[in-house]
Backbone as ProteinMPNN parsed JSONL, in Angstrom:
{"seq_chain_A": "XXXXXXXXXXXXXXXXXXXXXXXXXXXXXXXXXXXXXXXXXXXXXXXXXXXXXXXXXXXXXXXXXXXXXXXXXXXXXXXXXXXXXXXXXXXXXXXXXXXXXXXXXXXXXXXXXXXXXXXXXXXXXXXXXXXXXXXXXXXXXXXXXXXXXXXXXXXXXXX", "coords_chain_A": {"N_chain_A": [[0.838, -1.178, 0.006], [0.508, 2.195, -0.799], [1.873, 5.262, 0.533], [1.065, 8.716, 1.546], [3.104, 10.409, 0.444], [3.997, 8.834, -1.661], [1.665, 8.73, -3.202], [1.62, 11.363, -4.0], [3.782, 11.375, -5.777], [2.772, 9.628, -7.712], [0.557, 11.075, -8.586], [1.953, 13.155, -9.783], [3.052, 11.764, -11.897], [0.737, 11.299, -13.416], [0.152, 13.949, -14.057], [2.374, 14.505, -15.703], [1.839, 12.717, -17.746], [-0.505, 13.889, -18.727], [0.596, 16.257, -19.66], [2.221, 15.244, -21.716], [0.204, 14.404, -23.452], [-0.931, 16.919, -24.028], [1.038, 18.0, -25.673], [0.85, 16.449, -27.858], [1.61, 13.796, -27.63], [1.68, 10.275, -26.603], [-0.036, 9.486, -23.588], [1.882, 9.07, -21.072], [3.709, 9.09, -18.051], [6.499, 9.421, -15.793], [8.338, 9.166, -12.689], [11.433, 9.279, -11.053], [12.616, 8.328, -7.981], [14.939, 8.74, -5.42], [16.629, 6.704, -2.907], [16.446, 8.166, -0.544], [14.127, 9.554, -0.811], [14.221, 11.732, -2.466], [13.331, 13.438, -5.401], [14.697, 12.522, -8.362], [14.504, 12.629, -11.065], [12.263, 13.15, -13.832], [9.971, 12.354, -16.407], [8.198, 12.209, -19.596], [6.347, 10.565, -22.225], [7.976, 10.568, -25.405], [7.472, 9.741, -27.963], [6.32, 10.632, -30.336], [8.235, 11.838, -31.782], [9.124, 10.083, -33.585], [10.694, 8.082, -32.728], [10.046, 5.243, -31.283], [11.048, 4.172, -28.952], [11.305, 6.064, -27.005], [10.318, 6.122, -24.258], [9.336, 7.21, -20.985], [10.14, 5.645, -18.79], [12.222, 4.127, -19.774], [14.069, 6.132, -20.456], [14.592, 7.203, -17.894], [15.748, 4.98, -16.651], [18.104, 4.724, -18.154], [19.333, 7.177, -17.476], [19.69, 6.775, -14.741], [21.454, 4.608, -14.704], [23.73, 5.823, -15.688], [24.258, 7.816, -13.833], [23.926, 7.198, -11.141], [24.954, 5.4, -8.205], [25.389, 1.796, -7.912], [24.201, 0.933, -5.523], [22.471, 3.037, -4.797], [20.774, 2.991, -6.994], [19.541, 0.521, -6.613], [18.067, 1.079, -4.359], [16.25, 2.879, -5.242], [13.012, 4.104, -6.471], [10.748, 3.785, -9.143], [8.061, 5.587, -10.126], [5.09, 5.466, -11.995], [2.698, 6.257, -14.574], [1.636, 4.206, -16.039], [2.036, 0.653, -16.219], [5.287, -0.643, -16.811], [6.351, -1.346, -20.138], [7.552, -4.306, -21.9], [10.16, -3.609, -22.94], [10.911, -1.437, -21.325], [10.74, -2.629, -18.82], [12.849, -4.453, -18.972], [15.032, -2.686, -19.288], [14.896, -1.356, -16.825], [15.473, -3.502, -15.045], [18.047, -4.299, -15.989], [19.486, -1.952, -15.405], [19.491, -2.101, -12.74], [17.651, -0.989, -11.021], [15.431, -0.308, -8.264], [12.271, -0.739, -6.816], [9.079, -0.664, -8.597], [6.252, 1.331, -8.977], [3.051, 1.564, -10.078], [0.213, 3.223, -11.674], [-1.79, 2.234, -13.551], [-2.26, -0.999, -15.004], [-0.677, -2.988, -17.59], [-2.512, -4.833, -18.485], [-4.939, -3.548, -17.986], [-4.744, -1.354, -19.748], [-4.625, -2.737, -22.177], [-7.152, -3.891, -22.165], [-8.749, -1.551, -22.28], [-7.995, -0.591, -24.821], [-8.955, -2.62, -26.465], [-11.694, -2.428, -25.907], [-12.199, 0.055, -27.101], [-11.948, -0.572, -29.708], [-9.432, -0.697, -30.879], [-6.418, -1.838, -32.545], [-4.337, -4.6, -31.437], [-1.395, -4.015, -29.464], [1.9, -3.47, -30.87], [3.792, -4.789, -29.495], [3.876, -7.481, -27.242], [1.934, -7.158, -24.32], [3.374, -7.669, -21.523], [3.351, -8.495, -18.033], [5.448, -6.743, -15.708], [6.864, -8.468, -13.988], [7.114, -10.824, -15.442], [9.023, -10.245, -17.267], [11.091, -9.127, -15.77], [11.734, -10.721, -13.218], [12.926, -10.309, -10.743], [12.335, -7.788, -9.805], [10.719, -5.66, -7.54], [7.33, -4.987, -7.526], [4.534, -2.819, -7.439], [1.197, -2.353, -7.922], [-1.825, -2.449, -9.932], [-2.527, 0.851, -8.661], [-5.24, 1.973, -6.932], [-7.44, 4.793, -7.424], [-6.385, 6.705, -9.168], [-6.722, 5.668, -11.629], [-9.009, 6.091, -13.263], [-8.597, 8.673, -14.165], [-6.253, 8.33, -15.659], [-7.202, 6.56, -17.608], [-9.02, 8.252, -18.861], [-7.253, 10.076, -20.052], [-5.992, 8.457, -21.919], [-8.177, 7.897, -23.543], [-8.714, 10.486, -24.505], [-6.407, 10.844, -26.016], [-6.853, 8.989, -28.043], [-9.139, 10.082, -29.196], [-8.064, 12.419, -30.256], [-6.468, 11.49, -32.236]], "CA_chain_A": [[0.012, 0.007, -0.016], [1.325, 3.413, -0.929], [1.553, 6.317, 1.515], [0.723, 10.009, 0.962], [4.182, 10.909, -0.407], [3.991, 8.041, -2.9], [0.522, 9.2, -3.988], [2.03, 12.623, -4.652], [4.616, 10.983, -6.924], [1.865, 9.043, -8.725], [-0.205, 12.226, -9.149], [2.868, 13.848, -10.693], [3.129, 10.946, -13.124], [-0.487, 11.578, -14.181], [0.358, 15.311, -14.593], [3.323, 14.381, -16.796], [1.094, 12.07, -18.833], [-1.387, 14.896, -19.3], [1.463, 17.152, -20.432], [2.57, 14.55, -22.963], [-0.996, 14.478, -24.294], [-1.067, 18.296, -24.506], [1.995, 18.293, -26.744], [0.565, 15.532, -28.943], [2.204, 12.464, -27.436], [0.905, 9.317, -25.83], [-0.071, 9.963, -22.192], [2.596, 8.297, -20.054], [4.665, 9.898, -17.299], [7.221, 8.679, -14.78], [9.17, 9.899, -11.761], [12.46, 8.504, -10.392], [12.849, 8.826, -6.632], [16.089, 8.104, -4.784], [16.386, 5.987, -1.649], [16.131, 9.097, 0.533], [12.879, 10.211, -1.11], [14.444, 12.897, -3.326], [13.002, 13.244, -6.814], [15.931, 12.617, -9.126], [14.188, 12.865, -12.446], [10.905, 12.862, -14.278], [9.875, 12.441, -17.872], [6.975, 11.769, -20.21], [6.594, 9.969, -23.527], [8.478, 11.391, -26.511], [7.44, 8.846, -29.117], [5.873, 11.28, -31.576], [9.431, 12.224, -32.491], [9.424, 9.043, -34.552], [11.464, 7.044, -32.018], [9.102, 4.551, -30.42], [11.684, 3.737, -27.713], [11.456, 7.221, -26.101], [9.419, 6.002, -23.12], [9.958, 7.845, -19.825], [10.77, 4.666, -17.906], [13.513, 3.751, -20.411], [14.956, 7.279, -20.292], [14.999, 7.279, -16.476], [16.691, 3.838, -16.392], [19.383, 5.086, -18.751], [19.908, 8.232, -16.669], [20.095, 6.18, -13.467], [22.663, 3.772, -14.958], [24.882, 6.709, -15.926], [24.44, 8.892, -12.82], [23.698, 6.738, -9.763], [25.725, 4.216, -7.792], [24.532, 0.588, -7.899], [23.453, 0.874, -4.257], [21.413, 4.013, -4.884], [19.806, 2.495, -7.997], [18.815, -0.587, -5.991], [17.146, 1.638, -3.37], [15.331, 3.848, -5.895], [11.677, 3.695, -6.92], [10.199, 4.453, -10.315], [6.637, 5.729, -10.146], [4.689, 5.649, -13.364], [1.231, 6.265, -14.806], [1.273, 2.9, -16.587], [3.02, -0.409, -15.996], [6.345, -0.723, -17.809], [6.299, -2.29, -21.251], [8.671, -5.225, -21.835], [11.408, -2.914, -23.158], [11.208, -0.639, -20.149], [10.97, -3.581, -17.721], [14.201, -4.979, -19.138], [15.962, -1.583, -18.994], [14.83, -1.185, -15.38], [16.203, -4.604, -14.43], [19.456, -4.217, -16.361], [20.049, -0.828, -14.701], [19.545, -2.438, -11.316], [16.754, -0.127, -10.24], [14.587, -0.992, -7.266], [10.837, -0.935, -6.949], [8.241, 0.047, -9.559], [4.905, 1.541, -8.504], [2.312, 2.125, -11.249], [-1.215, 3.454, -11.528], [-2.586, 1.307, -14.357], [-1.529, -2.16, -15.501], [-0.719, -3.293, -19.023], [-3.777, -5.543, -18.747], [-5.995, -2.532, -18.054], [-4.565, -0.633, -21.004], [-5.011, -3.662, -23.227], [-8.632, -3.992, -22.112], [-9.304, -0.288, -22.812], [-7.764, -0.53, -26.265], [-9.916, -3.591, -27.085], [-13.034, -1.803, -25.748], [-12.292, 1.175, -28.037], [-11.818, -1.095, -31.06], [-8.089, -0.48, -31.39], [-5.654, -3.073, -32.753], [-3.413, -4.933, -30.36], [-0.079, -3.358, -29.482], [2.946, -4.134, -31.675], [4.618, -5.561, -28.542], [3.005, -8.155, -26.271], [1.922, -6.462, -23.013], [3.688, -8.613, -20.444], [3.564, -7.888, -16.725], [6.857, -6.489, -15.391], [7.493, -9.593, -13.324], [7.403, -11.845, -16.427], [10.246, -9.809, -17.939], [12.087, -8.817, -14.749], [11.165, -11.358, -12.039], [13.515, -9.858, -9.466], [11.958, -6.39, -9.469], [9.535, -5.492, -6.701], [6.31, -4.204, -8.261], [3.27, -2.541, -6.757], [0.212, -1.757, -8.805], [-2.265, -1.084, -10.074], [-2.865, 1.611, -7.462], [-6.549, 2.595, -7.147], [-7.602, 6.206, -7.118], [-6.034, 7.572, -10.279], [-6.876, 4.941, -12.91], [-10.03, 6.722, -14.091], [-7.952, 9.811, -14.787], [-5.33, 7.826, -16.722], [-8.063, 6.041, -18.674], [-9.564, 9.387, -19.617], [-6.164, 10.633, -20.853], [-5.802, 7.592, -23.079], [-9.324, 8.099, -24.415], [-8.516, 11.758, -25.172], [-5.399, 10.626, -27.058], [-7.51, 8.309, -29.142], [-10.028, 11.042, -29.832], [-7.245, 13.43, -30.982], [-5.739, 10.835, -33.356]], "C_chain_A": [[0.891, 1.236, 0.009], [0.867, 4.455, 0.105], [1.299, 7.642, 0.77], [1.82, 10.548, 0.014], [4.237, 10.141, -1.7], [2.813, 8.417, -3.796], [0.854, 10.5, -4.678], [2.89, 12.341, -5.897], [3.731, 10.428, -8.067], [1.023, 10.123, -9.366], [0.668, 13.01, -10.116], [3.025, 13.079, -11.971], [1.898, 11.209, -14.024], [-0.397, 13.007, -14.801], [1.287, 15.272, -15.809], [2.687, 13.712, -17.996], [0.149, 13.048, -19.504], [-0.596, 15.887, -20.131], [1.841, 16.519, -21.758], [1.399, 14.633, -23.936], [-1.15, 15.884, -24.878], [-0.153, 18.634, -25.659], [1.888, 17.241, -27.873], [1.163, 14.151, -28.818], [1.31, 11.531, -26.647], [1.028, 9.634, -24.335], [0.542, 8.969, -21.204], [3.58, 9.237, -19.368], [5.25, 9.093, -16.158], [8.092, 9.607, -13.956], [10.152, 8.915, -11.102], [12.764, 9.145, -9.067], [13.961, 8.032, -5.991], [15.706, 7.454, -3.452], [16.015, 6.897, -0.485], [14.859, 9.879, 0.292], [12.991, 11.422, -2.006], [14.05, 12.555, -4.767], [14.262, 13.525, -7.627], [15.686, 12.922, -10.605], [12.743, 12.558, -12.754], [10.876, 13.036, -15.787], [8.488, 11.984, -18.307], [7.3, 11.165, -21.553], [7.067, 11.014, -24.521], [8.428, 10.614, -27.811], [6.983, 9.505, -30.39], [7.065, 11.837, -32.387], [9.8, 11.247, -33.6], [10.257, 7.915, -33.947], [10.565, 6.397, -30.975], [9.728, 4.063, -29.094], [11.787, 4.876, -26.69], [10.394, 7.222, -24.978], [10.095, 6.592, -21.881], [10.67, 6.855, -18.918], [12.134, 4.256, -18.422], [14.521, 4.894, -20.23], [15.463, 7.403, -18.867], [15.971, 6.157, -16.099], [18.056, 4.178, -16.959], [20.074, 6.176, -17.929], [20.458, 7.658, -15.359], [21.366, 5.358, -13.637], [23.885, 4.673, -15.108], [25.224, 7.612, -14.739], [24.297, 8.439, -11.366], [24.623, 5.541, -9.46], [24.798, 3.0, -7.825], [23.687, 0.513, -6.642], [22.268, 1.837, -4.301], [20.355, 3.579, -5.899], [18.949, 1.407, -7.355], [17.771, -0.076, -4.99], [16.143, 2.621, -3.952], [14.009, 3.232, -6.247], [11.313, 4.466, -8.142], [8.676, 4.413, -10.175], [6.21, 6.029, -11.572], [3.168, 5.561, -13.548], [0.771, 4.904, -15.354], [2.397, 1.898, -16.387], [4.035, -0.392, -17.153], [6.001, -1.699, -18.92], [7.503, -3.242, -21.101], [10.06, -4.559, -21.985], [11.859, -2.135, -21.924], [11.465, -1.511, -18.925], [12.394, -4.091, -17.795], [15.21, -3.911, -18.805], [16.03, -1.344, -17.486], [15.653, -2.245, -14.659], [17.707, -4.527, -14.738], [20.147, -3.053, -15.647], [20.179, -1.081, -13.198], [18.706, -1.546, -10.437], [15.907, -0.966, -9.292], [13.139, -1.108, -7.696], [10.196, -0.149, -8.078], [6.862, 0.14, -8.914], [4.139, 2.2, -9.653], [0.839, 2.255, -10.95], [-2.033, 2.38, -12.238], [-1.712, 0.19, -14.925], [-1.6, -2.239, -17.03], [-2.02, -3.999, -19.38], [-4.944, -4.532, -18.847], [-5.917, -1.777, -19.378], [-5.0, -1.482, -22.19], [-6.534, -3.805, -23.324], [-9.282, -2.716, -22.675], [-9.17, -0.225, -24.305], [-8.77, -1.43, -26.988], [-11.341, -2.993, -27.045], [-13.259, -0.673, -26.76], [-12.099, 0.74, -29.47], [-10.439, -0.878, -31.676], [-7.354, -1.794, -31.617], [-4.773, -3.359, -31.534], [-2.081, -4.181, -30.548], [0.908, -4.142, -30.355], [3.832, -5.029, -30.797], [3.644, -6.202, -27.539], [3.09, -7.464, -24.914], [2.138, -7.473, -21.877], [3.81, -7.876, -19.102], [5.07, -7.758, -16.459], [7.528, -7.768, -14.872], [7.767, -10.77, -14.279], [8.709, -11.519, -17.16], [11.395, -9.67, -16.933], [11.615, -9.387, -13.407], [11.749, -10.891, -10.696], [13.136, -8.487, -9.0], [10.694, -6.391, -8.612], [8.566, -4.546, -7.418], [5.084, -4.03, -7.408], [2.353, -1.807, -7.711], [-0.726, -2.825, -9.354], [-2.672, -0.484, -8.724], [-4.205, 2.311, -7.719], [-6.497, 4.096, -6.835], [-7.274, 7.148, -8.259], [-6.283, 6.895, -11.646], [-7.944, 5.55, -13.818], [-9.471, 7.936, -14.843], [-7.019, 9.4, -15.908], [-6.135, 7.282, -17.895], [-8.61, 7.175, -19.546], [-8.501, 10.046, -20.5], [-5.952, 9.771, -22.101], [-6.983, 7.726, -24.077], [-9.19, 9.42, -25.193], [-7.454, 11.623, -26.283], [-5.997, 9.969, -28.27], [-8.395, 9.269, -29.9], [-9.307, 12.105, -30.657], [-6.639, 12.805, -32.248], [-6.561, 10.829, -34.632]], "O_chain_A": [[1.88, 1.307, 0.737], [-0.299, 4.531, 0.491], [1.316, 7.69, -0.46], [1.523, 11.068, -1.061], [4.498, 10.729, -2.75], [2.946, 8.423, -5.02], [0.43, 10.731, -5.81], [2.737, 12.992, -6.931], [3.945, 10.743, -9.238], [0.797, 10.091, -10.576], [0.189, 13.478, -11.148], [3.124, 13.68, -13.041], [2.026, 11.323, -15.243], [-0.826, 13.221, -15.934], [1.024, 15.924, -16.819], [2.957, 14.089, -19.137], [0.015, 13.037, -20.728], [-1.055, 16.316, -21.189], [1.791, 17.17, -22.802], [1.595, 14.906, -25.12], [-1.456, 16.042, -26.059], [-0.496, 19.443, -26.522], [2.76, 17.174, -28.74], [1.22, 13.409, -29.799], [0.298, 11.954, -26.088], [2.105, 10.015, -23.876], [-0.149, 8.155, -20.591], [4.207, 10.075, -20.016], [4.601, 8.199, -15.616], [8.529, 10.663, -14.414], [9.748, 7.845, -10.647], [13.12, 10.321, -8.991], [13.945, 6.801, -6.006], [14.598, 7.639, -2.948], [15.349, 6.464, 0.455], [14.52, 10.767, 1.074], [11.99, 12.08, -2.29], [14.406, 11.493, -5.278], [14.815, 14.624, -7.583], [16.573, 13.417, -11.301], [12.081, 11.807, -12.038], [11.672, 13.782, -16.357], [7.709, 11.453, -17.515], [8.448, 11.248, -21.99], [6.638, 12.167, -24.5], [9.275, 10.818, -28.681], [7.244, 8.965, -31.466], [6.904, 12.252, -33.535], [10.657, 11.526, -34.439], [10.493, 6.899, -34.601], [10.355, 6.957, -29.899], [9.008, 3.594, -28.212], [12.315, 4.66, -25.599], [9.676, 8.204, -24.787], [11.313, 6.483, -21.741], [11.701, 7.187, -18.333], [13.077, 4.059, -17.655], [15.681, 4.657, -19.894], [16.643, 7.679, -18.653], [16.902, 6.367, -15.322], [19.07, 3.939, -16.303], [21.283, 6.103, -17.708], [21.555, 8.014, -14.928], [22.259, 5.415, -12.791], [24.976, 4.297, -14.681], [26.343, 8.116, -14.643], [24.528, 9.232, -10.453], [25.007, 4.787, -10.354], [23.576, 3.142, -7.774], [22.543, 0.062, -6.705], [21.169, 1.477, -3.879], [19.162, 3.784, -5.674], [17.733, 1.392, -7.551], [16.73, -0.702, -4.791], [15.284, 3.137, -3.237], [13.874, 2.01, -6.318], [11.533, 5.675, -8.202], [8.078, 3.339, -10.114], [6.892, 6.767, -12.282], [2.464, 4.892, -12.791], [-0.375, 4.51, -15.142], [3.573, 2.262, -16.388], [3.681, -0.157, -18.308], [5.425, -2.757, -18.669], [8.374, -3.004, -20.265], [11.001, -4.892, -21.265], [13.027, -2.171, -21.536], [12.306, -1.18, -18.088], [13.078, -4.155, -16.774], [16.175, -4.193, -18.095], [17.115, -1.152, -16.938], [16.439, -1.927, -13.767], [18.536, -4.676, -13.84], [21.324, -3.18, -15.311], [20.886, -0.365, -12.489], [19.001, -1.361, -9.256], [15.701, -2.162, -9.496], [12.837, -1.528, -8.813], [10.697, 0.902, -8.476], [6.358, -0.842, -8.369], [4.528, 3.261, -10.141], [0.277, 1.539, -10.122], [-2.858, 1.702, -11.624], [-0.556, 0.419, -15.282], [-2.466, -1.635, -17.663], [-2.568, -3.785, -20.461], [-5.82, -4.67, -19.7], [-6.934, -1.59, -20.047], [-5.668, -0.992, -23.1], [-7.11, -3.834, -24.412], [-10.24, -2.787, -23.445], [-10.114, 0.15, -24.999], [-9.356, -1.039, -27.997], [-12.08, -3.054, -28.027], [-14.381, -0.469, -27.223], [-12.086, 1.579, -30.37], [-10.312, -0.88, -32.9], [-7.644, -2.778, -30.936], [-4.504, -2.477, -30.719], [-1.72, -3.779, -31.654], [0.75, -5.348, -30.545], [4.529, -5.912, -31.297], [2.716, -5.554, -27.056], [4.185, -7.212, -24.412], [1.185, -8.049, -21.352], [4.32, -6.756, -19.053], [5.863, -8.572, -16.933], [8.64, -8.098, -15.284], [8.581, -11.634, -13.952], [9.412, -12.421, -17.616], [12.529, -10.053, -17.219], [11.149, -8.637, -12.549], [11.127, -11.064, -9.648], [13.554, -8.05, -7.928], [9.715, -7.061, -8.942], [8.94, -3.457, -7.854], [4.639, -4.96, -6.735], [2.708, -0.756, -8.244], [-0.425, -4.013, -9.238], [-3.091, -1.179, -7.799], [-4.303, 3.146, -8.619], [-5.639, 4.578, -6.097], [-7.807, 8.255, -8.329], [-6.07, 7.509, -12.691], [-7.788, 5.524, -15.039], [-9.823, 8.189, -15.995], [-6.985, 10.025, -16.968], [-5.786, 7.519, -19.052], [-8.659, 7.082, -20.773], [-8.82, 10.526, -21.588], [-5.757, 10.291, -23.199], [-6.791, 7.673, -25.292], [-9.504, 9.479, -26.382], [-7.589, 12.217, -27.352], [-5.69, 10.342, -29.403], [-8.399, 9.267, -31.131], [-9.854, 12.628, -31.627], [-6.336, 13.51, -33.21], [-6.106, 10.325, -35.658]]}, "name": "protein", "num_of_chains": 1, "seq": "XXXXXXXXXXXXXXXXXXXXXXXXXXXXXXXXXXXXXXXXXXXXXXXXXXXXXXXXXXXXXXXXXXXXXXXXXXXXXXXXXXXXXXXXXXXXXXXXXXXXXXXXXXXXXXXXXXXXXXXXXXXXXXXXXXXXXXXXXXXXXXXXXXXXXXXXXXXXXXX"}
């Protein structure tokens, strides 16, 4: 169960996802928090640039690998609006990052896409633990999923 400070980080992820949507990108946002609770970085999707790998979780994992000690990476938490995709899960594990806390699961997003008549994703939506079994994962976290779902619906309506 997440505490109030963790909910603030998750709310920030939703704000970042909304910002991504405002600039025409897919609504995903993430925050990297160090072992001492300090926010070390935050990002949102940048895939409309034509590079489908520009996910915030991937970018934060790369930053952490280059800028944090192995001990600090292991004690860090990545908060995110949506569960990591397989690419981001692998990057998280290879970087040696700690816990992941997410608002909405890949299964929820897959269900929404099917409900809206969208084709399946180009990449199979695997749970983080199938890709990175050693990573501690918490989610979905209730309370913000309706907001994230609405962002994804708005993205679809804009497309």
